[in-house]
C-alpha positions, 0 to 999 in steps of 0.5 A, a space after each residue: 323050242 328052248 329058252 336058254 339064255 345065250 346069244 341065239 335065243 330069247 334074251 335073259 331079261 325076257 324071263 322071270 327070275 326065281 331065287 330058290 334055296 338049294 335045300 328046299 322044295 321049289 314051288 312056283 305060282 305062275 298064274 295058270 289054271 288050277 287042276 290043269 296038266 302042263 309040261 315043264 321043260 328044265 334046261 341046265 347049264 350044260 344044255 341038258 333038258 329035263 321034262 316033267 308033267 306038272 298039275 297046277 294046284 288049287 292055289 295056282 302053283 306047282 312044285 318041281 319034282 326034284 327026283 332025278 335032279 338031285 345035285 343039279 340044284 345047288 348054287 354051283 349048278 348054274 341057273 335053270 331055264 324053264 318054260 311050260 308048254 301044253 305038249 311034251 314036245 314044247 311046241 305050244 308054250 303056255 305063258 306064265 304071269 307074275 305080278 301082272 306081267 306075262 313071260 314065256 320063260 323063267 330062270 331058277 337061280 339057286 342061292 
């Protein structure tokens, strides 16, 4: 399952947009249970998907590990489409919450 913003999947308006700096670590606070391990699925503008396990920090946030993504996190790289799941295959999506609203996916836009 992928949440790429195109005409065949979830509407882009249904994803929470995160503006990120290309020169700083990316920390996301999705309102998930601390100390829980999830799978983060990142899809770039070329529809290449990268997966990584993330453990939710005590404050409810997590950091995206940029190892292997260097050069793909610039304003010229295009947006990343992200979703979080409880399994590596991405079959069980974990909804994320921002400002009291639940989302199935996130867009990271580099500024």
